[in-house]
C-alpha positions in Angstrom: -0.7 -19.7 2.4 -0.1 -19.9 -1.3 -0.7 -22.8 -3.7 2.6 -24.4 -4.7 1.2 -25.0 -8.2 -0.2 -21.6 -9.2 1.1 -19.5 -6.3 -2.4 -17.9 -5.7 -3.6 -17.7 -2.1 -5.8 -20.5 -0.7 -8.7 -18.0 -0.5 -8.7 -17.9 -4.4 -9.4 -21.6 -4.5 -13.1 -22.6 -4.3 -14.4 -25.6 -2.5 -14.1 -28.9 -4.3 -15.7 -32.2 -3.2 -13.0 -34.3 -5.0 -9.9 -32.6 -3.8 -7.4 -34.1 -1.3 -6.3 -30.8 0.2 -6.2 -30.5 4.0 -8.0 -27.2 3.5 -10.6 -28.8 1.2 -10.1 -26.3 -1.6 -9.8 -27.0 -5.2 -10.2 -25.0 -8.5 -8.6 -21.5 -8.5 -11.1 -18.7 -9.1 -8.6 -16.2 -10.4 -9.5 -15.4 -14.0 -7.2 -17.1 -16.5 -5.8 -19.6 -14.0 -6.6 -23.3 -14.8 -5.2 -24.8 -11.6 -7.8 -27.4 -10.5 -6.1 -28.7 -7.3 -4.8 -26.6 -4.4 -1.5 -28.1 -3.2 -0.9 -27.6 0.6 2.6 -26.6 1.5 3.6 -28.6 4.5 6.7 -27.2 6.2 9.0 -29.3 8.4 8.9 -28.2 12.0 12.3 -27.8 13.5 12.7 -30.2 16.4 14.6 -27.6 18.4 11.4 -25.5 18.6 9.3 -28.2 20.1 
């Protein structure tokens, strides 16, 4: 899964106590990236697949 703000993977984002991410990840640890909040991508589930 990639961050919808900086496009880096969720593994690049370090834990943050103040974030509201479902995965509980925050600041990006990629050098030069200043993204401080991981934004979860929530995809709509097609009802036909249920």
